[in-house]
Each structure stands twice: as C-alpha cells, then as structure tokens.
N, C-alpha and C positions, 0 to 999 in steps of 0.2 A: 357197310358199303362205302366205297370211296366217292368223293365228290364228282369225279369224272364219270363214274358209272351212273350216279344219280342224275347227272345232266343228260347223259345219253338216254336213260329211261324216260326222262321228262320230254326230250325231243321226240321220242317214239310215241308217247302218249299224246302230245300235242298234234303230231301228224295224224294219229288215229282219230282224234276228235275232229280234225279238219276234213277227214274223209267222209264224215257223216253228211255235211251239206253238199259235198262234191257228188256223192252217190245220189242224194236226194234231187239234185239238179238234173240228173240223168233220168229220173223216174217221174218227175212232175214239173210243171211250169210254175208252181207256187213258190219254189225256192229259186231265187235269182241272185246269186252272189257274183260280184266282179272280182278281178284279181286283187284290187285294193282291199276288198272285204276280207279275202283270205289272208292277206299280208297283215292287216290290222288285227284280225282275230288271232292269228298265229303269234303275233308279237305280244298281244295281251295275255294269252294263255301261257306262253313260254315265259314271259316276264314275271307273271304272277307266280308261276311254279318255281322259277329261279329265286325270286324273293323269299318264298317260303323255305326253300332248301337252305338258303344262306342264313336266314334268321333262326329257323328251327334247330339248326346245328348247335345253337348256343345253349340249349337246355333240353329238358325232357318233360313228360307229363303235361301239367297245366300250361307250361310255357309254350310247348309245341301246339297245343290246342288253341291257345290265345293267338299265336302267330297265324295259325290257319284261319281263324275267324277274322282277324284283321286283314289278311291278304284277300280273303273272300269278299269282305265288305268293300275293299278298294276296287277289286276286279268288277264286282257287280255294279258299283257306283259308276265306273267308267263305261261299262257295257250298256247299262240302261240309258245313260246320257247320250251315248253315240247312237243307240238304236231308236229311241223314242223321246228322250228327254224327260227330266223329272218335272220341270216347269214348262208347261206348254209343249211345243214340238222340240225335236232335237236341234232345230235351227234357232231357238230362242236364246238370245245372248245371256239371259239370266242363268242359264245352265253352266256358263263358264265360271260362275262363282263357286261351283263345287270343286274347282281346282284348289280352292283354299282349304277344303277339308283334307284333301290328299296331301297338300303341302304341310299342314299342321301335323298330320300323322307321321309323315316321312321325316320332317325336320326334328320333330320331337323324339322320334326313335333314334336318329343320329345323335342328337344332343344327349340322350340318355345312354349312349353307347350300348344300346340294346339290353341294358340291365332291366330286370322285370319291374322294379318300382317306378323307374322313369318311363318305361314303356306304358305302364298303367296310366300315368299322368298324361302321356301323349294321346292315348286312346280316348280318355275321358275328355280331353280338350277337343279332339276330333268330333266327338259326339255333340259337344256344345256348338261347335262351328256348323255341324250338319243341321242342327235345329235353327241356327241363326240365318242360314242362307235364304230360306223362303221369306223370312221376315225382312231381311235387307232387300231382297228382290222386290217385295211388295212396296217398300218405301221408295225405291228408285223408279219402278215401272208402273206403280199404282194400278194393278189389275182389278177387274170387277170381282167383288166378293160373291162367290157362288159355290156350287158343289165341287167344281174343279179345284178350287182353293183348298177345300177340306181334304180332298184326295191327296193333294201335294203335301199338306201338313201330316197326314197319316203316313204316307210313304216315307217322308223325312224322319218321322218318329221311329219307323221300323229300321231305317238305316242307322239312326242314332243309337237304337237298341243294340245293333250289331257292334258298333264301336264301343259302347259301354260294356257289353258282354266281354269283348276282348280285353278291355281295361280291368274288369273284375277278375278275369282269368290270369292276367299278368300280375295283378296284386296278389292273387292266391299263390302264384308261382313264387313270388318273393317271400311269402310267409312259409312256404314249404321247402325253400332252398332248392328249387327245381333247376337252377343253373348248373351246368356240368362243370 
C-alpha cells in the first residue's frame, strides 16, 4: 500500500474514532467535549498514527511491533497527562517534566537514524527518564509521602515498562535483521 493510501486510511480511522465521543455527546450529558478537545484528540491520534506509519516503513516484524509499542507509549503518556495528569492533577506543573521522556525518545530516534540498535538505546533511555521524573518532581516540589506517591511510582514503572519493551523489541529487530 502506498504512503498516500495509508495516510488516507489513517485520516478515516481518526475521524471514525472521533465520532465516538461526538455520538456519545448526543446520547448523554456525561460526555462533554469542546471543539478544542476534538482538535487535540484528532491531532494526537493522527500524529501518533503518522509517526507509526513513517517509522514502521523502515522494517518488518519485531521492528514494526517495537515502533507500535513506542508510539503507543508516547500517545498514552500525553493523553493521560492531558486528561488527569500522572503527578497530581493535569494542572500540576510537575507533569511538564514528562516532556523530557518524549524528547529523549524522539531525539534518540532521530540521532539513531531509526536504526534498530540506536532505537533500542533511545527507548531504554526514555524508560530511565520516565522513572526519574517522579523522583525529580519529589525533590523539587516535596510532596507528602502517601498512597498517592506510591500510585505515581507504580504508574511510572508501567510506562517505563512500555518504553523498555519497545527497546527490547528494537534490540531483537537488530539481531534478526528486521530492517528492510
């Protein structure tokens, strides 16, 4: 399938996904999205899909799976931060530190020229930064140590696991020669 057809299909899927909250808004008062919610969600979904299409074209098998896990981790990290925030509420400035995780992953991928071994290193680095964010936030803002702090650490460990899984899959792709 050509890239143009893939992008058109991605646009249709994004539109279809955005129809879900639009229809839900007509059926219940529990769903209240604004125009900006639709624009942000559409941009995130389309952008993540486009990133996957462009990166996954580089290889096959484990490489594509790794790209999917990495893109999903990035999308979920942004979505959760915008919706409820990982540290406190979505308005907590500590959540801005997660931009560092995305920056490490993106800059690492570009520096590696999307080669699997370098991509693996970039994803492992993103996992480490993911784990460091709540610790740095705790040093700066000194929150009360409670059950909420434990939940933040567990959630960050889960995200770090996604980044590490992507790194492991990229490493596997480099061992199997999965690059086209």
